[in-house]
gemmi code that builds the backbone of each chain (N, CA, C; Angstrom):
import gemmi

chains = {
    "A": [
        ("MET", (199.603, 131.794, 69.750), (198.171, 132.408, 70.329), (198.709, 133.086, 71.523)),
        ("ALA", (198.186, 134.256, 71.530), (198.011, 134.943, 73.027), (197.179, 134.829, 73.945)),
        ("GLY", (197.557, 135.102, 75.127), (196.747, 134.709, 76.090), (195.320, 135.249, 76.404)),
        ("ILE", (194.478, 134.950, 77.249), (193.038, 135.469, 77.227), (193.152, 137.236, 77.117)),
        ("GLY", (192.540, 137.949, 76.265), (192.213, 139.220, 76.424), (191.465, 139.764, 77.322)),
        ("PRO", (191.326, 141.295, 77.367), (189.962, 141.606, 78.474), (188.929, 141.239, 78.315)),
        ("VAL", (188.109, 140.743, 79.339), (187.049, 140.154, 79.345), (185.884, 141.222, 79.806)),
        ("GLU", (184.798, 141.289, 79.150), (183.965, 142.620, 79.650), (182.707, 141.905, 79.774)),
        ("TYR", (181.667, 142.377, 80.218), (180.218, 142.058, 80.126), (179.409, 143.253, 79.864)),
        ("VAL", (178.408, 143.411, 78.819), (177.513, 144.588, 78.613), (176.328, 143.790, 78.557)),
        ("VAL", (175.317, 144.708, 78.997), (173.853, 144.645, 79.014), (173.437, 145.956, 78.092)),
        ("ILE", (172.873, 145.062, 77.032), (172.160, 145.770, 75.959), (170.606, 145.750, 76.111)),
        ("GLU", (170.002, 146.706, 76.450), (168.837, 147.126, 76.793), (167.914, 148.054, 75.357)),
        ("PHE", (167.048, 147.313, 75.144), (166.181, 147.863, 74.003), (164.721, 148.204, 74.788)),
        ("PRO", (164.418, 149.255, 74.588), (162.688, 149.666, 75.121), (161.879, 148.700, 74.356)),
        ("GLY", (160.940, 148.512, 74.955), (159.744, 147.481, 74.585), (159.938, 146.098, 74.566)),
        ("ASN", (159.027, 145.126, 74.320), (159.031, 143.737, 74.879), (159.557, 143.098, 73.628)),
        ("ARG", (160.507, 143.524, 72.982), (161.264, 142.795, 71.767), (162.539, 143.030, 71.557)),
        ("PHE", (163.043, 142.030, 71.166), (164.911, 142.274, 70.914), (164.756, 142.829, 69.396)),
        ("LYS", (165.861, 143.800, 69.376), (166.411, 144.267, 67.848), (167.145, 143.195, 67.157)),
        ("GLY", (167.167, 142.712, 66.109), (168.100, 141.877, 65.281), (169.059, 142.611, 64.530)),
        ("GLU", (169.152, 144.034, 64.412), (170.036, 144.755, 63.991), (171.437, 144.295, 64.270)),
        ("ILE", (171.539, 144.129, 65.738), (172.971, 144.236, 66.219), (173.490, 142.959, 65.881)),
        ("VAL", (172.871, 141.943, 65.472), (173.420, 140.444, 65.264), (174.471, 140.500, 63.979)),
        ("PRO", (174.192, 141.162, 62.841), (174.790, 141.070, 61.745), (176.324, 141.797, 62.180)),
        ("VAL", (176.322, 142.857, 63.233), (177.062, 143.559, 63.395), (178.348, 142.593, 64.245)),
        ("LEU", (177.554, 141.993, 65.145), (178.074, 141.436, 66.377), (179.046, 140.329, 65.602)),
        ("ALA", (178.618, 139.559, 64.403), (178.684, 138.528, 63.923), (180.072, 138.885, 63.235)),
        ("GLU", (179.886, 140.245, 62.644), (181.044, 140.764, 61.662), (182.306, 140.794, 62.553)),
        ("LEU", (182.051, 141.253, 63.998), (183.345, 141.710, 64.990), (183.702, 139.917, 65.185)),
        ("VAL", (182.960, 139.017, 65.423), (183.648, 137.598, 65.707), (184.204, 137.120, 64.424)),
        ("ASP", (183.578, 137.468, 63.399), (184.266, 136.876, 62.238), (185.686, 137.803, 62.184)),
        ("ASN", (185.812, 138.703, 62.535), (187.388, 139.485, 62.269), (188.120, 139.242, 63.458)),
        ("GLU", (187.521, 138.319, 64.128), (188.498, 138.174, 65.426), (188.771, 139.479, 66.223)),
        ("LEU", (187.749, 140.206, 66.508), (187.844, 141.291, 67.426), (187.444, 141.076, 68.653)),
        ("VAL", (186.374, 140.552, 68.649), (185.672, 139.776, 70.116), (185.390, 138.282, 69.983)),
        ("ARG", (185.481, 137.777, 71.073), (185.055, 136.477, 70.975), (183.682, 136.255, 72.138)),
        ("ILE", (182.757, 135.604, 71.545), (181.547, 135.905, 72.968), (181.918, 134.324, 73.701)),
        ("LEU", (181.893, 134.876, 75.117), (182.003, 133.868, 75.837), (180.502, 133.351, 76.648)),
        ("ASP", (179.876, 134.080, 76.429), (178.446, 133.738, 77.120), (177.416, 134.950, 76.691)),
        ("VAL", (176.026, 134.130, 76.564), (175.295, 135.130, 76.199), (173.852, 134.734, 76.884)),
        ("ALA", (173.009, 135.555, 77.106), (171.792, 135.214, 77.785), (170.826, 136.633, 77.609)),
        ("PHE", (169.230, 136.076, 77.798), (168.582, 137.361, 77.114), (167.436, 137.349, 78.396)),
        ("ILE", (167.230, 138.672, 78.755), (166.047, 138.924, 79.595), (164.853, 139.717, 78.966)),
        ("LYS", (163.869, 139.620, 79.698), (162.682, 140.492, 79.334), (162.180, 140.798, 80.409)),
        ("LYS", (161.746, 142.002, 80.693), (161.223, 142.706, 81.911), (159.784, 143.410, 81.431)),
        ("ASP", (158.602, 142.913, 81.837), (157.409, 143.410, 81.631), (157.227, 144.595, 82.256)),
        ("ALA", (156.176, 145.494, 81.897), (155.670, 146.737, 82.648), (155.497, 146.579, 84.067)),
        ("ASP", (155.166, 145.481, 84.393), (154.714, 145.360, 85.772), (155.883, 144.541, 86.323)),
        ("GLU", (157.125, 144.544, 85.898), (158.359, 144.194, 86.182), (158.411, 142.572, 86.623)),
        ("THR", (157.650, 141.907, 85.627), (157.899, 140.563, 85.565), (159.203, 140.294, 85.117)),
        ("VAL", (159.951, 139.305, 85.496), (161.021, 138.989, 84.784), (161.430, 137.714, 84.122)),
        ("THR", (161.555, 137.332, 82.664), (161.819, 136.079, 82.060), (163.297, 136.153, 81.379)),
        ("MET", (163.799, 135.048, 81.921), (164.998, 134.721, 81.228), (165.335, 133.770, 80.069)),
        ("PHE", (166.070, 133.762, 79.137), (165.912, 133.118, 78.349), (167.299, 132.692, 77.502)),
        ("GLU", (167.728, 131.407, 77.165), (168.931, 131.306, 76.559), (168.899, 131.494, 74.754)),
        ("TYR", (169.793, 131.580, 74.273), (169.775, 132.051, 72.560), (168.906, 131.156, 71.868)),
        ("ASP", (168.789, 129.774, 72.548), (167.893, 129.259, 71.652), (166.427, 128.807, 72.008)),
        ("GLY", (166.125, 129.632, 72.971), (164.993, 129.586, 73.506), (163.837, 130.673, 73.311)),
        ("LEU", (164.054, 131.169, 72.419), (163.269, 132.248, 72.156), (163.310, 132.750, 70.541)),
        ("ASP", (162.118, 132.440, 70.027), (161.904, 132.105, 68.483), (162.238, 133.486, 67.755)),
        ("GLU", (162.205, 134.789, 68.307), (162.541, 135.904, 67.676), (163.954, 135.982, 67.213)),
        ("VAL", (165.020, 135.593, 68.952), (166.124, 135.853, 68.788), (166.734, 134.706, 67.593)),
        ("LEU", (166.123, 133.701, 67.417), (166.508, 132.843, 66.444), (166.171, 133.510, 65.015)),
        ("GLU", (165.229, 133.776, 64.746), (164.527, 134.770, 63.508), (165.820, 135.406, 63.220)),
        ("PHE", (166.745, 136.262, 64.205), (167.453, 137.040, 63.800), (168.714, 136.422, 63.477)),
        ("GLY", (168.836, 135.221, 63.441), (170.041, 134.314, 63.452), (171.114, 134.382, 64.475)),
        ("PHE", (170.906, 134.496, 65.528), (171.743, 135.044, 66.673), (172.384, 133.380, 66.693)),
        ("ALA", (171.878, 132.308, 66.729), (172.480, 131.238, 66.825), (173.531, 130.907, 66.144)),
        ("ALA", (173.508, 131.557, 64.847), (174.594, 131.098, 63.919), (176.065, 131.735, 64.219)),
        ("VAL", (175.539, 133.030, 64.976), (177.111, 133.565, 65.450), (178.002, 132.262, 66.241)),
        ("ASP", (179.169, 132.877, 65.995), (180.235, 131.669, 66.595), (180.493, 132.340, 67.748)),
        ("GLY", (180.216, 131.231, 68.996), (180.411, 131.705, 70.534), (179.830, 130.741, 71.184)),
        ("ALA", (180.197, 130.930, 72.724), (179.468, 129.661, 73.655), (178.397, 130.392, 74.333)),
        ("ALA", (177.885, 129.756, 75.083), (176.603, 130.360, 76.089), (176.779, 129.207, 77.081)),
        ("GLY", (176.507, 129.954, 78.458), (176.389, 128.835, 79.776), (177.587, 129.072, 80.334)),
        ("GLY", (177.247, 129.027, 81.668), (178.733, 128.751, 82.809), (178.989, 129.782, 83.178)),
        ("LEU", (179.173, 130.971, 82.320), (180.202, 132.080, 83.279), (179.056, 133.221, 83.831)),
        ("LEU", (177.987, 133.369, 83.430), (176.927, 134.148, 83.890), (176.023, 133.346, 84.554)),
        ("SER", (175.835, 133.491, 85.890), (175.154, 132.526, 86.782), (173.661, 133.116, 86.729)),
        ("ASP", (172.419, 132.458, 87.327), (171.320, 132.808, 87.690), (171.540, 134.135, 88.389)),
        ("GLU", (172.195, 134.140, 89.516), (172.258, 135.617, 90.106), (172.629, 136.448, 89.614)),
        ("ASP", (173.523, 136.422, 88.701), (174.170, 137.426, 87.782), (172.871, 138.281, 86.919)),
        ("LEU", (172.347, 137.304, 86.271), (170.923, 137.449, 85.359), (170.218, 138.149, 86.265)),
        ("ARG", (169.701, 137.734, 87.647), (168.805, 138.379, 88.286), (169.260, 140.039, 88.644)),
        ("MET", (170.736, 139.983, 88.848), (170.858, 141.273, 89.501), (171.033, 142.151, 88.051)),
        ("ALA", (171.338, 141.722, 86.662), (171.103, 142.667, 85.705), (169.693, 142.871, 85.269)),
        ("ALA", (168.715, 142.110, 85.626), (167.652, 142.290, 85.451), (167.082, 143.411, 86.263)),
        ("GLU", (167.802, 143.288, 87.610), (167.263, 144.681, 88.532), (167.197, 146.029, 87.984)),
        ("VAL", (168.381, 146.180, 87.354), (168.692, 147.476, 86.601), (167.985, 147.449, 85.269)),
        ("LEU", (167.478, 146.614, 84.974), (166.598, 147.081, 83.487), (165.509, 147.913, 83.822)),
        ("ALA", (165.282, 148.645, 82.934), (163.699, 149.313, 82.842), (162.622, 148.786, 82.772)),
        ("PRO", (161.565, 148.937, 83.555), (160.114, 148.276, 83.197), (159.768, 148.260, 81.587)),
        ("ASP", (159.488, 147.295, 80.865), (158.920, 146.898, 79.740), (160.222, 147.220, 78.736)),
        ("SER", (161.094, 146.562, 78.950), (162.250, 146.321, 77.896), (162.785, 144.829, 77.751)),
        ("SER", (163.879, 144.971, 76.946), (164.415, 143.801, 76.546), (165.879, 143.643, 76.398)),
        ("ALA", (166.478, 142.773, 77.008), (168.036, 143.038, 77.015), (168.642, 141.844, 77.022)),
        ("ALA", (169.756, 141.632, 76.154), (170.774, 140.987, 75.906), (171.870, 141.131, 76.878)),
        ("LEU", (172.551, 140.098, 77.617), (173.508, 140.237, 78.096), (174.872, 139.265, 77.366)),
        ("LEU", (175.747, 140.151, 77.382), (176.703, 139.481, 76.312), (178.295, 139.188, 77.563)),
        ("VAL", (178.953, 138.076, 77.549), (180.255, 138.367, 78.128), (181.076, 138.230, 76.792)),
        ("TRP", (182.061, 138.992, 76.678), (182.878, 139.142, 75.474), (184.524, 139.227, 75.884)),
        ("GLU", (185.187, 138.524, 74.950), (186.528, 138.751, 75.169), (187.284, 139.791, 74.212)),
        ("ASP", (187.698, 140.919, 74.603), (188.288, 141.730, 73.335), (189.608, 140.915, 72.621)),
        ("ARG", (189.364, 140.298, 71.745), (190.520, 139.340, 71.197), (191.505, 140.489, 70.658)),
        ("TRP", (191.099, 141.614, 70.185), (191.799, 142.887, 69.746), (192.987, 143.238, 70.638)),
        ("ALA", (192.643, 143.213, 71.912), (193.590, 143.659, 72.906), (194.265, 142.247, 73.400)),
        ("ALA", (194.117, 141.313, 73.067), (194.842, 139.996, 73.938), (196.423, 140.038, 73.680)),
        ("ARG", (196.742, 140.319, 72.320), (198.218, 140.503, 72.033), (198.941, 141.531, 72.692)),
        ("LEU", (198.361, 142.676, 72.740), (199.066, 143.861, 73.844), (198.832, 142.919, 75.488)),
        ("ALA", (197.614, 142.747, 75.778), (197.585, 142.303, 77.090), (198.869, 141.208, 77.369)),
        ("GLN", (199.273, 140.238, 76.467), (200.132, 139.391, 76.572), (201.479, 139.750, 76.808)),
        ("THR", (201.498, 140.793, 75.875), (203.027, 141.588, 75.812), (203.531, 142.276, 77.288)),
        ("ILE", (202.218, 143.021, 77.776), (202.408, 143.461, 78.704), (202.659, 142.484, 79.902)),
        ("ARG", (202.022, 141.245, 79.981), (202.073, 140.536, 80.967), (203.715, 139.762, 80.834)),
        ("ASP", (204.201, 139.691, 79.494), (205.448, 139.161, 79.574), (206.506, 140.111, 80.100)),
        ("ALA", (206.317, 141.221, 79.711), (206.996, 142.224, 79.957), (207.140, 142.778, 81.757)),
        ("GLY", (206.441, 141.959, 82.442), (206.130, 142.002, 84.013), (205.187, 143.036, 84.723)),
        ("GLY", (204.682, 143.666, 83.443), (203.442, 144.693, 83.944), (202.277, 144.225, 84.106)),
        ("ARG", (201.634, 145.068, 84.657), (200.108, 144.853, 84.819), (199.438, 146.057, 84.497)),
        ("ILE", (197.974, 146.079, 84.205), (197.066, 147.332, 83.922), (196.331, 147.428, 85.223)),
        ("THR", (196.922, 148.238, 86.307), (196.152, 148.194, 87.337), (194.735, 148.513, 87.439)),
        ("THR", (194.460, 149.622, 86.556), (192.685, 149.703, 86.682), (192.501, 150.329, 85.356)),
        ("GLY", (191.224, 150.561, 85.108), (190.772, 151.078, 83.515), (189.354, 151.197, 83.855)),
        ("GLU", (188.823, 151.896, 83.164), (187.306, 152.014, 82.920), (186.680, 152.742, 81.318)),
        ("ARG", (185.587, 152.270, 81.185), (185.221, 152.884, 80.192), (184.539, 154.295, 80.546)),
        ("ILE", (184.941, 155.063, 79.461), (184.690, 156.517, 79.813), (183.316, 156.807, 79.170)),
        ("PRO", (182.273, 157.368, 79.952), (180.853, 157.749, 79.221), (181.290, 158.535, 78.151)),
        ("PRO", (180.402, 158.406, 77.030), (180.659, 159.249, 75.627), (180.601, 160.740, 76.053)),
        ("GLU", (179.739, 161.120, 76.722), (179.525, 162.348, 76.990), (180.744, 163.168, 77.321)),
        ("ILE", (181.192, 162.563, 78.576), (182.518, 163.327, 78.960), (183.786, 163.162, 77.970)),
        ("VAL", (183.716, 162.266, 77.043), (184.813, 162.392, 76.045), (184.699, 163.619, 75.194)),
        ("GLU", (183.439, 163.399, 74.795), (182.767, 164.516, 73.867), (183.314, 165.660, 74.177)),
        ("LYS", (182.614, 166.061, 75.546), (182.920, 167.458, 76.092), (184.527, 167.861, 76.321)),
        ("ALA", (185.103, 166.850, 76.664), (186.800, 166.946, 76.707), (187.283, 167.436, 75.707)),
        ("LEU", (187.002, 166.683, 74.519), (187.346, 166.742, 73.040), (186.935, 168.135, 72.623)),
        ("ALA", (185.916, 168.638, 72.838), (185.456, 169.924, 72.308), (186.069, 170.776, 73.008)),
        ("ASP", (186.874, 171.006, 74.368), (187.311, 171.867, 74.817), (188.794, 172.062, 74.257)),
        ("ILE", (189.350, 171.041, 74.004), (190.705, 170.802, 73.266), (190.534, 171.575, 72.058)),
        ("GLU", (189.133, 171.261, 70.876), (189.200, 171.807, 69.737), (188.790, 173.352, 69.986)),
        ("ALA", (188.169, 173.574, 71.035), (188.167, 175.135, 71.609), (189.144, 175.988, 72.040)),
        ("GLY", (190.437, 175.182, 72.054), (191.448, 175.740, 72.870), (191.450, 175.929, 74.335)),
    ],
    "B": [
        ("MET", (178.580, 128.663, 65.062), (177.476, 128.328, 65.818), (177.706, 128.553, 67.162)),
        ("PHE", (176.811, 128.586, 67.809), (176.690, 128.683, 69.397), (176.987, 127.337, 69.927)),
        ("ARG", (177.984, 127.425, 70.713), (178.184, 125.839, 71.525), (177.255, 126.035, 73.024)),
        ("ARG", (176.633, 125.192, 73.383), (176.130, 125.079, 74.814), (177.078, 124.629, 75.724)),
        ("ARG", (177.737, 125.260, 76.700), (178.160, 124.760, 78.017), (177.420, 124.195, 79.219)),
        ("VAL", (177.874, 124.279, 80.020), (177.186, 123.859, 81.476), (176.160, 125.046, 81.931)),
        ("GLY", (175.110, 124.667, 82.328), (174.023, 125.686, 82.948), (174.472, 126.799, 83.503)),
        ("ARG", (174.043, 127.305, 84.257), (173.964, 128.523, 85.143), (173.823, 128.258, 86.273)),
        ("ALA", (172.970, 127.203, 86.704), (172.353, 127.101, 88.264), (173.523, 126.893, 88.946)),
        ("GLY", (173.789, 127.580, 90.405), (174.785, 127.042, 91.110), (176.304, 127.707, 90.817)),
        ("ARG", (176.236, 128.408, 89.841), (177.818, 128.545, 89.289), (177.951, 130.099, 90.024)),
        ("PRO", (179.282, 130.418, 90.368), (179.684, 131.352, 90.814), (179.335, 132.639, 90.143)),
        ("GLY", (179.453, 132.805, 88.860), (178.642, 133.793, 88.185), (180.248, 134.833, 87.853)),
        ("LEU", (179.855, 135.968, 86.984), (180.826, 136.955, 86.628), (180.572, 137.973, 87.665)),
        ("ILE", (179.369, 138.678, 87.451), (178.650, 139.813, 87.838), (178.789, 140.115, 89.550)),
        ("SER", (178.295, 138.600, 90.181), (178.026, 138.593, 91.325), (179.554, 138.350, 92.011)),
        ("THR", (180.497, 137.427, 91.405), (181.824, 137.365, 92.152), (182.445, 138.644, 92.315)),
        ("MET", (182.220, 139.597, 91.209), (182.793, 141.081, 91.297), (182.210, 141.818, 92.231)),
        ("ALA", (181.031, 141.842, 92.407), (180.336, 142.382, 93.389), (180.501, 142.190, 94.994)),
        ("ARG", (180.873, 140.546, 95.221), (181.064, 140.068, 96.408), (182.710, 140.568, 96.711)),
        ("THR", (183.697, 140.405, 95.323), (184.969, 140.650, 95.618), (185.011, 142.191, 96.160)),
        ("ALA", (184.337, 142.990, 95.736), (184.206, 144.324, 95.725), (183.819, 144.556, 97.164)),
        ("VAL", (182.948, 144.210, 97.764), (182.289, 144.390, 99.285), (183.633, 143.647, 100.029)),
        ("VAL", (184.512, 142.580, 99.796), (185.247, 142.186, 100.594), (186.600, 143.238, 100.681)),
        ("ALA", (186.641, 143.283, 99.588), (188.016, 144.585, 99.565), (187.521, 145.673, 99.972)),
        ("GLY", (186.433, 146.193, 100.123), (186.248, 147.279, 100.796), (186.040, 148.417, 99.454)),
        ("THR", (185.893, 147.853, 98.597), (186.007, 148.701, 97.094), (184.882, 148.894, 96.651)),
        ("ALA", (183.585, 148.373, 97.129), (182.256, 148.393, 96.503), (181.971, 149.712, 96.019)),
        ("SER", (182.185, 150.722, 96.377), (181.988, 151.864, 95.507), (182.749, 152.142, 94.473)),
        ("ALA", (183.871, 151.524, 94.352), (184.894, 151.848, 93.075), (184.551, 150.671, 91.952)),
        ("VAL", (183.808, 149.713, 92.184), (183.566, 148.838, 91.041), (183.238, 149.630, 89.770)),
        ("ALA", (183.644, 149.665, 88.671), (183.540, 150.109, 87.618), (182.199, 150.013, 86.841)),
        ("GLY", (181.499, 151.019, 86.613), (180.206, 151.267, 85.954), (179.659, 149.962, 85.776)),
        ("GLY", (179.318, 149.504, 86.727), (178.570, 147.985, 86.264), (177.399, 148.032, 86.575)),
        ("VAL", (176.634, 146.502, 86.963), (175.363, 146.399, 87.115), (175.575, 146.725, 88.898)),
        ("SER", (176.345, 146.087, 89.427), (176.546, 146.437, 91.272), (176.376, 147.944, 91.472)),
        ("ARG", (177.272, 148.659, 90.974), (177.108, 150.251, 91.131), (175.594, 150.681, 90.794)),
        ("GLN", (175.074, 150.345, 89.844), (173.581, 150.610, 89.489), (172.518, 150.350, 90.643)),
        ("GLN", (172.852, 149.170, 90.984), (172.306, 148.905, 92.084), (172.324, 149.628, 93.249)),
        ("GLN", (173.521, 149.972, 93.663), (173.958, 150.412, 94.719), (173.031, 152.069, 94.623)),
        ("ALA", (173.299, 152.701, 93.504), (172.652, 153.816, 93.092), (171.064, 153.756, 93.627)),
        ("ARG", (170.278, 152.661, 93.140), (169.184, 152.307, 93.288), (168.838, 152.013, 94.590)),
        ("ALA", (169.801, 151.321, 95.188), (169.070, 151.362, 96.643), (169.336, 152.484, 97.441)),
        ("GLN", (170.235, 153.272, 96.972), (170.663, 154.710, 97.803), (169.220, 155.725, 97.428)),
        ("GLN", (168.548, 155.540, 96.352), (167.785, 156.491, 96.312), (166.497, 155.834, 96.865)),
        ("GLU", (166.106, 154.685, 96.943), (165.219, 154.371, 97.422), (165.207, 154.403, 98.942)),
        ("ALA", (166.257, 154.219, 99.562), (166.477, 154.844, 100.955), (166.427, 156.247, 101.155)),
        ("ASP", (166.897, 156.910, 100.141), (166.673, 158.445, 100.319), (165.019, 158.875, 100.065)),
        ("ALA", (164.149, 158.001, 99.244), (162.786, 158.270, 98.953), (162.112, 157.868, 100.557)),
        ("GLU", (162.727, 156.687, 101.052), (161.978, 156.267, 102.288), (162.366, 157.142, 103.598)),
        ("ALA", (163.400, 157.615, 103.218), (163.889, 158.808, 104.399), (162.808, 159.992, 104.384)),
        ("TYR", (162.582, 160.533, 103.072), (161.940, 161.564, 102.691), (160.260, 161.185, 102.924)),
        ("ARG", (160.087, 160.081, 102.947), (158.648, 159.831, 103.614), (158.520, 159.652, 104.757)),
        ("GLN", (159.296, 159.328, 105.465), (159.490, 159.208, 106.825), (159.392, 160.574, 107.486)),
        ("GLN", (160.191, 161.429, 106.961), (160.299, 162.854, 107.111), (159.044, 163.638, 107.029)),
        ("GLN", (158.454, 163.343, 106.077), (157.004, 163.991, 105.619), (155.996, 163.673, 106.614)),
        ("ALA", (156.165, 162.251, 107.105), (155.038, 161.445, 107.871), (155.284, 162.401, 109.385)),
        ("MET", (156.737, 162.478, 109.729), (156.810, 162.792, 110.907), (156.358, 164.314, 111.148)),
        ("ALA", (156.586, 165.162, 110.226), (156.476, 166.395, 109.833), (154.966, 166.616, 110.063)),
        ("ALA", (154.042, 165.625, 109.551), (152.621, 165.927, 109.458), (151.991, 165.375, 110.827)),
        ("GLN", (152.929, 164.855, 111.610), (152.344, 164.613, 112.738), (152.923, 165.453, 113.824)),
        ("GLN", (153.627, 166.060, 113.555), (154.081, 167.496, 114.597), (152.885, 168.155, 114.987)),
        ("PRO", (152.594, 168.403, 116.135), (151.411, 169.226, 116.567), (151.777, 170.719, 115.895)),
        ("PRO", (150.508, 171.369, 115.662), (150.544, 172.708, 114.898), (151.103, 173.918, 115.471)),
        ("VAL", (151.113, 173.605, 116.907), (151.785, 175.078, 117.676), (153.192, 174.752, 117.399)),
        ("GLN", (153.594, 173.769, 116.997), (155.185, 173.785, 117.072), (155.643, 174.223, 115.547)),
        ("PRO", (156.799, 175.418, 115.313), (156.978, 175.649, 114.314), (157.397, 174.491, 113.388)),
        ("SER", (157.042, 174.072, 112.224), (157.326, 172.993, 111.463), (158.901, 172.833, 111.676)),
        ("ALA", (159.290, 171.714, 112.688), (160.206, 171.455, 112.746), (161.184, 170.684, 111.351)),
        ("ALA", (161.788, 171.391, 110.504), (162.240, 170.692, 109.545), (163.777, 170.265, 109.664)),
        ("ALA", (163.822, 169.230, 108.817), (165.119, 168.558, 109.274), (166.294, 169.280, 108.846)),
        ("PRO", (167.382, 168.733, 109.763), (168.588, 169.994, 109.511), (168.908, 170.039, 108.099)),
        ("PRO", (169.172, 171.407, 107.761), (169.688, 171.701, 106.450), (170.492, 170.702, 105.942)),
        ("VAL", (171.458, 170.763, 106.370), (172.849, 169.858, 106.140), (172.301, 168.486, 105.678)),
        ("MET", (171.494, 167.595, 106.293), (171.109, 166.718, 105.899), (170.651, 166.531, 104.749)),
        ("ASP", (169.629, 167.771, 104.243), (168.984, 167.716, 103.109), (170.032, 168.032, 102.030)),
        ("VAL", (170.749, 168.714, 102.013), (171.936, 168.806, 101.229), (172.433, 167.945, 100.848)),
        ("VAL", (173.145, 166.949, 101.553), (173.690, 165.804, 101.398), (172.577, 164.784, 100.817)),
        ("ALA", (171.449, 164.717, 101.150), (170.408, 163.745, 100.398), (170.249, 164.468, 99.011)),
        ("GLN", (170.377, 165.375, 98.826), (170.066, 166.195, 97.517), (171.299, 165.695, 96.584)),
        ("LEU", (172.475, 165.693, 97.273), (173.797, 165.597, 96.534), (173.913, 164.057, 96.237)),
        ("LYS", (173.476, 163.203, 97.387), (173.396, 161.607, 96.859), (172.591, 161.538, 95.610)),
        ("GLU", (171.388, 162.027, 95.822), (170.217, 161.891, 94.629), (170.939, 162.399, 93.160)),
        ("LEU", (171.646, 163.559, 93.189), (172.079, 163.705, 92.253), (173.422, 162.880, 91.226)),
        ("ALA", (174.041, 162.496, 92.623), (174.909, 161.530, 91.936), (174.484, 160.305, 91.436)),
        ("ALA", (173.512, 159.709, 91.843), (172.457, 158.611, 91.665), (172.245, 158.867, 90.141)),
        ("LEU", (171.633, 160.018, 89.909), (171.263, 160.306, 88.550), (172.102, 160.170, 87.608)),
        ("LYS", (173.470, 160.987, 87.833), (174.296, 160.899, 86.788), (174.728, 159.508, 86.871)),
        ("GLU", (174.789, 158.999, 88.189), (175.549, 157.403, 87.423), (174.752, 156.676, 86.645)),
        ("GLN", (173.217, 156.971, 86.551), (172.377, 156.146, 85.861), (172.236, 156.782, 84.354)),
        ("GLY", (173.476, 157.794, 84.264), (173.081, 158.666, 82.900), (171.755, 159.115, 82.552)),
        ("ILE", (171.143, 159.584, 83.734), (169.878, 160.758, 83.440), (170.281, 161.780, 83.429)),
        ("LEU", (171.461, 162.233, 84.279), (172.032, 163.562, 84.142), (173.482, 163.394, 83.349)),
        ("THR", (173.750, 164.443, 82.473), (174.959, 164.730, 81.785), (176.047, 165.195, 83.065)),
        ("GLU", (177.225, 165.208, 82.823), (178.200, 165.488, 83.715), (178.191, 166.927, 83.999)),
        ("GLU", (177.498, 167.812, 82.661), (177.283, 169.349, 82.879), (176.194, 169.513, 83.686)),
        ("GLU", (174.867, 168.790, 83.482), (173.666, 168.989, 84.501), (174.108, 168.692, 85.399)),
        ("PHE", (174.931, 167.620, 85.873), (175.450, 167.427, 87.253), (175.782, 168.485, 88.134)),
        ("ALA", (176.603, 169.157, 87.258), (178.049, 170.171, 87.904), (176.940, 171.285, 88.034)),
        ("THR", (176.257, 171.529, 87.289), (174.906, 172.711, 87.445), (174.129, 172.695, 88.990)),
        ("GLN", (173.522, 171.332, 88.752), (172.557, 170.946, 89.850), (173.154, 170.986, 91.696)),
        ("LYS", (174.617, 170.589, 91.222), (175.098, 170.292, 92.136), (175.504, 171.729, 93.023)),
        ("ALA", (175.918, 172.610, 91.874), (176.247, 174.084, 92.234), (175.291, 174.650, 92.842)),
        ("ARG", (174.030, 174.364, 92.318), (172.649, 174.978, 92.745), (172.492, 174.528, 94.285)),
        ("VAL", (172.461, 173.259, 94.643), (172.171, 172.832, 95.786), (173.133, 173.247, 96.461)),
        ("LEU", (174.529, 173.252, 96.618), (175.315, 173.894, 97.535), (175.345, 175.519, 97.926)),
        ("ARG", (174.426, 176.240, 96.654), (174.621, 177.488, 96.892), (172.870, 177.770, 98.014)),
        ("SER", (172.072, 176.604, 97.786), (170.617, 177.108, 98.440), (170.987, 176.784, 100.161)),
    ],
}
model = gemmi.Model(1)
for chain_id, residues in chains.items():
    chain = gemmi.Chain(chain_id)
    for i, (resn, *xyz) in enumerate(residues, 1):
        res = gemmi.Residue()
        res.name, res.seqid = resn, gemmi.SeqId(i, " ")
        for name, pos in zip(("N", "CA", "C"), xyz):
            atom = gemmi.Atom()
            atom.name, atom.element = name, gemmi.Element(name[0])
            atom.pos, atom.b_iso = gemmi.Position(*pos), 0.0
            res.add_atom(atom)
        chain.add_residue(res)
    model.add_chain(chain)
structure = gemmi.Structure()
structure.add_model(model)
structure.setup_entities()
């Protein structure tokens, strides 16, 4: 078993005061295929008047309805109350968001190999899609 | 099935730990695309907006005989560039739009 892979958090925001269930089966597939491992999850609602409410995965009927609780993973401990407050600040008014912390299992073996070889990944960043698209289009154009 | 672990209260947290570490290391501006950077951008925007409001208020208080003492143009350009950078950071402007607007500000 390789060591822990890269861990990232994502804030998935949807407009309106309602969570969307479409992501649940896709997430479940990633988990089942051992591409990601969910380390923590929490939900936030922000009303039009910027009132913020936070929920656990089993604290909201509509989230249970989507079968979120059936996805394999853990909840609690990693994201603190302060984390949720910080994330809530950057949400748009009248929106609902899922906060996920996951481990990129698909990269764990690579990460372990790098560590075993005495190397380390010094930095990295996720590149916004529009920059990638432009760069690729530039290559295509010659 | 989800397993519930310990609660959230009093935990160090991930996002906040990253933000604190970045401040200590003096790399706050280099924290990758996260909540803390968006917060900084927002704080900057609010500070800029406040500065603008104060500037307007001061301008309104100026006696009419004085030619409207506009803020030094350099500050104006810096503020505009910061604003643009913040908009890009938040994904409101694309890289291309940002470049166009930045060029416009620098020309003005």
